[in-house]
C-alpha positions in Angstrom: 1.8 72.5 -11.7 4.9 70.6 -12.5 4.3 68.3 -9.6 0.8 67.5 -10.9 2.2 66.7 -14.4 4.8 64.4 -12.8 2.2 62.6 -10.8 -0.1 62.0 -13.8 2.8 60.8 -15.8 3.8 58.3 -13.1 0.3 57.1 -12.9 0.1 56.5 -16.7 3.4 54.7 -16.7 2.2 52.4 -13.9 -1.1 51.6 -15.7 0.8 50.8 -18.9 3.2 48.6 -17.1 0.5 46.5 -15.4 -2.4 46.6 -17.9 -1.4 47.7 -21.3 2.2 46.4 -21.9 2.3 43.5 -24.4 2.7 40.0 -23.0 6.1 38.4 -23.6 5.4 34.8 -24.8 7.1 32.0 -22.8 7.0 29.6 -25.7 7.9 26.0 -25.0 10.1 26.6 -22.0 11.2 23.1 -20.9 12.1 22.0 -17.3 15.8 21.9 -17.0 15.7 18.3 -15.6 14.5 16.9 -18.9 16.7 15.8 -21.8 15.9 16.7 -25.4 14.9 14.1 -27.9 16.2 14.5 -31.4 13.6 11.9 -32.5 10.8 14.4 -32.1 9.9 16.9 -34.8 10.3 20.6 -33.7 7.2 22.5 -32.8 7.3 26.2 -33.3 11.0 25.9 -33.8 11.5 24.0 -30.4 12.4 20.4 -29.8 10.1 18.5 -27.5 11.4 16.6 -24.4 12.1 12.9 -24.6 10.1 12.1 -21.5 6.6 13.2 -20.3 6.7 16.7 -18.9 4.7 19.9 -18.1 5.8 22.7 -20.4 4.8 26.2 -21.5 3.4 27.0 -24.9 1.7 30.0 -26.5 -2.0 30.1 -27.4 -3.5 31.9 -30.4 -3.6 35.2 -28.6 0.1 35.0 -27.7 -0.5 34.3 -24.0 1.7 31.8 -22.2 -0.1 28.6 -21.0 1.2 25.4 -19.5 0.2 22.0 -20.8 1.2 18.4 -20.5 3.3 16.7 -23.2 3.2 12.8 -23.2 5.0 11.2 -26.2 2.4 9.3 -28.1 4.5 6.2 -28.2 4.7 6.1 -24.4 3.4 3.1 -22.5 0.2 3.6 -20.6 0.0 4.1 -17.8 3.3 5.9 -17.2 5.4 5.1 -14.2 4.3 6.7 -11.0 7.3 9.0 -10.8 6.4 10.5 -14.2 2.9 11.5 -13.1 4.3 13.0 -9.8 6.9 14.9 -11.8 4.4 16.4 -14.2 2.2 17.8 -11.4 5.2 19.2 -9.5 6.5 20.9 -12.7 3.1 22.3 -13.4 3.1 24.2 -10.0 6.4 25.8 -10.9 5.3 26.8 -14.4 1.9 28.2 -13.1 3.8 30.5 -10.8 6.1 31.6 -13.6 3.2 32.4 -15.9 1.5 34.4 -13.1 4.6 36.5 -12.5 5.5 37.1 -16.2 2.2 37.6 -17.9 -1.0 39.5 -17.3 -3.2 36.5 -17.9 -3.2 35.7 -14.2 -2.0 38.5 -12.0 -2.6 37.0 -8.6 0.1 34.5 -7.8 -1.9 33.0 -4.9 -5.0 32.3 -7.0 -5.1 28.8 -5.7 -5.8 30.1 -2.2 -8.5 32.5 -3.4 -10.5 30.0 -5.5 -12.2 26.8 -4.8 -11.8 23.2 -5.9 -13.7 23.9 -9.1 -12.0 27.1 -10.2 -10.7 26.8 -13.7 -6.9 27.1 -14.1 -6.6 30.0 -16.6 -2.9 29.2 -17.1 -3.6 25.7 -18.4 -4.5 24.7 -22.0 -5.8 21.2 -22.6 -3.7 18.8 -24.6 -6.3 18.5 -27.4 -6.6 22.3 -27.6 -2.8 22.7 -27.7 -2.7 20.2 -30.6 -5.4 22.0 -32.5 -3.4 25.3 -32.5 -0.2 23.5 -33.5 1.5 23.9 -30.1 1.8 20.2 -29.7 2.2 17.5 -32.5 -0.9 15.6 -33.6 -1.3 12.2 -35.2 -3.9 11.4 -37.7 -4.6 7.9 -36.3 -5.1 9.3 -32.8 -7.5 12.1 -33.6 -10.8 12.2 -31.8 -13.6 10.4 -33.6 -17.3 10.0 -32.9 -18.2 8.4 -29.5 -15.1 9.5 -27.6 -16.0 10.8 -24.1 -16.2 14.5 -23.6 -14.9 14.2 -20.0 -13.4 11.3 -18.2 -11.6 10.0 -15.2 -9.3 7.0 -15.4 -8.3 5.4 -12.1 -5.0 3.6 -12.3 -4.5 0.8 -9.8 -1.0 1.2 -8.3 1.8 -1.3 -8.7 3.8 -0.3 -5.7 1.0 -0.3 -3.0 0.3 -3.7 -1.4 -2.7 -2.3 0.6 -5.9 -3.6 -1.0 -7.9 -1.5 1.4 -6.3 1.8 0.4 -6.8 0.9 -3.2 -10.5 0.3 -2.6 -11.0 3.6 -0.8 -9.2 5.6 -3.5 -11.0 3.7 -6.3 -14.5 4.3 -4.8 -13.8 7.9 -4.0 -12.6 8.5 -7.6 -15.7 6.8 -9.0 -18.0 8.8 -6.8 -16.2 12.0 -7.8 -16.4 11.1 -11.5 -20.1 10.3 -11.2 -20.8 13.7 -9.5 -18.9 15.6 -12.1 -20.4 13.8 -15.1 -17.2 12.2 -16.1 -16.9 8.8 -17.8 -15.1 6.4 -15.5 -12.4 3.9 -16.5 -10.2 1.5 -14.5 -6.7 0.6 -15.6 -5.2 -2.5 -14.0 -2.3 -3.2 -16.3 0.3 -2.5 -13.6 -1.8 -3.5 -10.5 0.1 -5.6 -8.0 -2.8 -7.9 -7.5 -3.4 -8.8 -11.2 -6.6 -8.2 -13.0 -9.5 -6.2 -11.6 -12.0 -8.7 -13.1 -10.4 -11.5 -11.1 -12.2 -10.0 -8.1 -15.0 -7.8 -9.3 -17.5 -7.4 -12.1 -16.5 -4.8 -14.7 -17.4 -1.2 -13.8 -20.6 0.2 -15.4 -20.1 1.0 -19.1 -19.8 4.8 -19.6 -21.3 4.5 -23.1 -18.4 6.3 -24.8 -14.8 5.5 -25.9 -11.8 6.3 -23.8 -9.7 9.2 -25.2 -6.2 8.8 -26.7 -3.8 7.9 -23.9 -1.6 11.0 -24.3 -4.7 13.2 -23.6 -5.1 11.7 -20.1 -3.3 14.0 -17.6 -2.8 13.8 -13.8 -3.5 17.5 -13.3 -5.1 20.0 -13.1 -8.5 18.9 -12.0 -10.1 21.1 -14.6 -8.6 19.0 -17.3 -11.0 17.2 -19.6 -9.5 13.8 -19.2 -8.1 13.2 -15.7 -5.9 10.4 -14.3 -6.0 9.5 -10.6 -3.7 7.0 -8.9 -2.0 6.7 -5.5 0.9 8.8 -6.8 -1.4 11.7 -7.9 -4.0 11.6 -5.1 -2.5 14.5 -3.3 -3.4 16.8 -6.2 -6.9 15.4 -6.8 -7.8 14.9 -3.1 -5.7 17.5 -1.4 -6.6 20.5 0.8 -8.8 22.1 -1.9 -10.9 18.9 -2.1 -11.2 18.7 1.7 -12.5 22.3 1.8 -15.0 21.6 -1.0 -16.4 18.3 0.4 -16.2 18.7 4.1 -18.4 20.3 6.7 -15.5 22.4 8.1 -17.6 23.8 11.0 -18.6 20.4 12.3 -16.8 17.7 14.2 -16.8 14.0 14.2 -18.1 11.8 11.5 -20.5 14.6 10.3 -17.5 16.6 9.1 -16.7 13.9 6.5 -20.3 13.1 5.5 -20.1 14.5 1.9 -16.8 12.6 1.2 -18.4 9.5 2.8 -21.3 9.7 0.3 -18.8 9.8 -2.6 -17.0 6.7 -1.3 -20.3 5.0 -0.6 -21.4 5.6 -4.2 -18.3 3.9 -5.4 -18.9 0.9 -3.1 -22.5 0.5 -4.1 -21.7 0.5 -7.9 -18.3 -1.4 -7.9 -18.2 -3.8 -5.0 -19.7 -6.8 -6.8 -17.7 -10.0 -6.2 -17.5 -12.4 -9.0 -18.3 -16.1 -9.4 -18.4 -18.5 -6.4 -16.9 -16.0 -4.0 -20.1 -13.9 -4.1 -22.2 -17.0 -3.5 -20.0 -18.2 -0.7 -20.1 -14.8 1.1 -23.9 -14.6 1.0 -24.4 -18.3 2.2 -21.8 -17.8 4.9 -23.6 -14.7 6.3 -27.0 -16.4 6.0 -25.6 -19.2 8.3 -24.4 -16.8 10.9 -27.6 -14.9 10.9 -29.6 -18.1 11.4 -27.3 -19.1 14.3 -27.7 -15.7 15.9 -31.5 -15.8 15.4 -31.8 -19.2 17.2 -30.1 -17.6 20.2 -31.9 -14.3 20.0 -28.7 -12.4 19.4 -27.1 -10.2 16.8 -24.1 -10.9 14.5 -21.1 -8.9 15.6 -17.8 -8.8 13.7 -14.2 -7.9 14.6 -11.3 -7.1 12.3 -7.8 -7.2 13.8 -5.0 -5.9 11.6 -1.4 -6.7 12.6 1.6 -6.9 10.4 3.1 -3.6 9.2 0.0 -1.5 10.3 0.4 -0.1 13.8 -2.1 1.9 15.8 -2.4 5.7 15.6 -2.7 5.9 19.4 0.7 7.0 20.7 0.9 4.5 23.5 0.7 1.5 21.1 2.2 3.1 18.0 5.2 0.7 18.0 3.1 -2.3 19.1 -0.6 -3.5 18.7 -3.8 -2.8 20.6 -4.7 -5.2 23.4 -7.2 -7.9 22.3 -9.3 -7.1 25.3 -10.1 -3.7 23.8 -11.7 -5.3 20.7 -13.6 -7.7 22.9 -14.9 -5.0 25.2 -16.2 -3.0 22.3 -17.9 -6.0 20.8 -19.7 -6.7 24.1 -20.8 -3.0 24.1 -22.4 -3.5 20.6 -24.0 -6.7 21.8 -25.6 -5.0 24.8 -26.8 -2.1 22.7 -28.4 -4.5 20.1 -29.9 -6.7 22.7 -31.5 -3.8 24.6 -33.1 -2.7 21.4 -34.5 -6.2 20.6 -34.8 -7.7 24.1 -38.0 -9.7 24.6 -40.3 -8.4 27.4 -39.7 -11.6 29.4 -36.1 -10.5 29.9 -36.6 -6.8 30.6 -36.3 -7.4 34.3 -33.2 -9.6 34.2 -31.0 -8.5 37.2 -27.8 -10.0 36.1 -27.5 -9.0 32.4 -24.1 -10.8 32.1 -25.9 -14.2 32.7 -28.2 -13.4 29.9 -25.3 -12.7 27.7 -23.8 -16.0 28.5 -27.1 -17.6 27.5 -27.1 -15.8 24.1 -23.9 -17.3 22.8 -23.9 -14.9 19.9 -21.2 -15.6 17.3 -18.2 -13.2 17.1 -17.0 -13.2 13.5 -13.3 -12.6 13.3 -11.3 -11.5 10.3 -7.5 -10.9 10.6 -4.3 -10.8 8.6 -2.6 -12.8 11.3 -3.7 -16.5 11.2 -2.4 -17.1 14.7 -5.0 -14.8 16.1 -7.7 -17.4 15.5 -6.1 -19.8 18.0 -5.3 -17.1 20.5 -6.3 -18.1 24.1 -6.1 -14.5 25.0 -8.8 -13.5 22.5 -11.1 -16.4 23.4 -10.9 -15.5 27.1 -11.4 -11.8 26.4 -14.3 -12.4 24.0 -16.5 -14.4 26.5 -19.5 -14.9 26.2 -19.0 -14.7 22.4 -18.2 -17.8 20.4 -15.3 -16.8 18.1 -15.7 -18.0 14.5 -13.8 -17.2 11.3 -15.6 -14.8 9.1 -14.8 -17.0 6.1 -13.1 -20.4 5.7 -12.9 -20.6 1.9 -9.4 -19.1 1.6 -7.1 -19.0 4.6 -3.7 -17.4 5.1 -1.3 -20.2 6.3 1.2 -20.3 9.1 4.6 -21.8 8.8 3.5 -24.9 10.7 0.7 -25.5 8.3 3.0 -25.1 5.3 5.6 -27.4 6.8 2.9 -30.1 7.1 1.7 -29.7 3.5 5.2 -29.2 1.9 8.1 -29.9 4.2 11.1 -27.7 3.7 14.4 -29.2 2.4 17.0 -29.9 5.1 19.5 -27.1 5.5 22.4 -29.4 6.3 23.6 -32.2 4.0 23.9 -35.6 5.7 27.4 -36.1 7.2 28.5 -32.5 6.2 29.1 -29.4 8.2 28.1 -27.2 5.3 24.8 -25.4 5.8 22.8 -24.4 2.8 21.4 -20.9 3.0 18.0 -21.7 1.6 14.8 -20.1 2.8 12.4 -22.4 4.7 8.7 -22.1 4.4 7.5 -18.7 5.4 3.9 -18.2 6.7 1.9 -15.1 7.7 2.8 -15.2 11.4 2.5 -11.7 12.7 0.2 -10.5 9.9 0.4 -8.9 6.5 3.7 -7.3 5.5 4.1 -5.6 2.1 7.6 -7.1 1.7 6.3 -10.6 2.2 3.5 -9.9 -0.3 5.9 -8.7 -3.0 8.0 -11.8 -2.4 5.1 -14.2 -3.1 5.9 -16.6 -5.9 9.4 -15.5 -6.3 11.8 -18.4 -7.1 14.3 -19.2 -4.4 17.0 -20.0 -7.0 16.7 -17.3 -9.6 19.6 -15.0 -10.1 20.4 -11.7 -11.9 16.7 -10.9 -11.8 15.7 -14.0 -13.8 12.9 -16.2 -12.7 12.8 -19.8 -13.9 9.0 -20.0 -13.5 6.6 -19.6 -16.3 5.5 -16.0 -16.8 2.5 -14.3 -18.2 2.7 -11.0 -20.1 -0.5 -9.7 -18.7 -0.6 -7.8 -16.4 2.9 -6.4 -16.1 3.8 -4.4 -13.1 6.4 -2.0 -11.8 8.1 -3.2 -8.6 8.0 -0.9 -5.5 11.0 1.0 -6.6 9.3 2.2 -9.8 11.8 0.4 -11.9 11.3 -1.2 -15.3 8.1 -3.1 -15.8 8.6 -6.9 -15.4 6.1 -9.6 -16.1 4.4 -11.4 -13.3 5.1 -15.2 -13.0 2.0 -17.4 -13.0 2.8 -18.5 -9.4 3.0 -14.8 -8.3 -0.2 -13.9 -10.0 -2.1 -16.9 -8.6 -0.8 -16.4 -5.0 -1.5 -12.6 -5.0 -5.0 -13.2 -6.3 -5.7 -15.7 -3.5 -4.5 -13.2 -0.9 -6.8 -10.6 -2.4 -9.8 -12.9 -2.6 -9.4 -14.0 1.1 -9.3 -10.3 2.1 -12.5 -9.4 0.1 -14.4 -12.4 1.6 -13.6 -11.2 5.1 -14.8 -7.7 4.2 -18.0 -9.0 2.5 -19.0 -11.0 5.6 -18.0 -8.6 8.3 -19.4 -5.6 6.4 -22.9 -7.1 6.4 -23.1 -8.0 10.1 -25.0 -6.1 12.8 -22.0 -4.4 14.2 -18.2 -4.2 13.6 -15.2 -3.4 15.8 -11.9 -2.4 14.2 -9.0 0.0 14.4 -9.2 3.1 12.1 -5.4 3.0 11.6 -6.1 0.1 9.3 -7.6 0.9 5.8 -9.8 -2.2 6.3 -11.5 -0.5 9.2 -12.4 2.5 7.1 -13.6 0.2 4.3 -15.8 -1.6 6.7 -17.3 1.7 7.8 -18.3 2.3 4.2 -19.8 -1.2 3.9 -21.8 -0.8 7.1 -23.5 2.4 5.9 -24.0 5.8 7.3 -26.8 4.8 9.7 -24.4 2.3 11.3 -21.8 4.9 11.8 -24.3 7.3 13.4 -25.7 4.5 15.6 -22.4 3.4 16.9 -22.6 -0.1 15.2 -19.2 0.6 13.6 -16.7 1.1 16.5 -13.1 2.3 16.2 -10.9 1.3 19.1 -7.9 3.2 18.0 -7.5 6.8 19.4 -11.3 7.4 19.3 -11.0 8.9 15.8 -14.2 9.3 13.7 -14.5 7.9 10.2 -12.5 9.6 7.5 -11.4 8.1 4.2 -7.7 8.5 4.8 -7.7 8.2 8.6 -6.3 11.7 9.2 -9.2 13.3 11.0 -8.5 13.5 14.6 -10.9 13.4 17.5 -12.3 16.6 18.9 -10.3 17.8 21.9 -12.4 19.6 24.5 -10.9 22.3 26.6 -10.6 21.5 30.3 -10.7 23.9 33.2 -7.3 24.7 34.6 -6.3 22.8 37.7 -5.8 25.1 40.7 -3.5 24.0 43.4 -3.7 25.9 46.7 -0.8 25.8 49.1 
């Protein structure tokens, strides 16, 4: 009998401990890495941090919740390091709340719930303000017409890759449209300048963007979400992959739902402005007419060099052979010709002779201007006639720059003294991010001062995430020209009958989006790097089939 009483008592104590004991609030527990600002008014007897941070507050019921505090006077957008820090801190606070309160008992709730599970440990910034957990400001209160849900995409200051920015931009737009969020683009820190220098403005959402301090990088269930290159791992991480991938399929079919999101962004946002749009359409019309006269298709090739190296291990420290691109282009040509070959040529014995007759143009886009004059490529591309995808804006080599603007002599006449002054520097070898960020920089500036005229809009952070500095007019103009040349290449190549490229380059994955799903399925978009299928980030590997073991008999 005594044993039964003891067992019942132990059971009741256990139930009380896990289910009925009162919750101990974790009010406003600040990350230890953040300093305290004496300029902020106390909230609930606690002083707010001086920098943006994730912190714990108590809701009306006394439960501990985490939220995001961004000082209302902060510049928008924040530096990339601040957004990354907020999301990293939130993961720690979420685990602490799960351990110390009964609001969320399962510490591994992220592994048991999908992408759209609501984070019960989070309280939205506006809701935290309404209960007095965060300070409010009368002139920043919500008014009529403010979006109920939104996604703001911030173009990054530290990423020189235009292609990666496009993929992330289009994916964010497609996700926002699927979720019924208003979509906004912020270009105030973009390394390339103004978004509208390249594209028409995004479709109007029909509502007003919320106060800047209400826009948070995580969690995804937040009302007003911010996405950038620095926060993409939280928005487009493993949970996103599980939600939007056909996990039981292989190849391009695995990424089809994600592809559709990116394609939606492309269709609504890729609208070149001004004369560039007219030039791209007229250029492509000329190529189509040339191909029609020779009864052949229009095939394009994009060759990325510079600081992008192949995924294929054999060439990971070098570049793919040009013959590989040319061979794939001929394969597309044969496929297209077999589909449209006139009946008079169906019995041609030597198909190569017919290819020589066709003289179909091979449109070439590349970040390395020396590729266009490569004898190796011209020989490998036969019977194609290699032509530049666009000639409106061209990246210059050092030889071209020397002819247009000779460099100053490095040695004074009659003197042994050599001046250490940079000579003209071209794009030999391709696009390098360090060269891009050096565009327009004065040779003779010192102590971080540039003697050139500057413009206050847009301002950017440099790659190290330092203090925002204004772009000089020369820098803005040169970077804009590089971006426009890149987009013209994409616009022409992406509307051809077939494209060959290397998926290790973001440009190749962008071209897959421009070509369309049917082109991917039909093999008119061909990747020559490691045989990987299309994926928005290039991480999906090719399917490896098991092979029978080799038996050696003595």
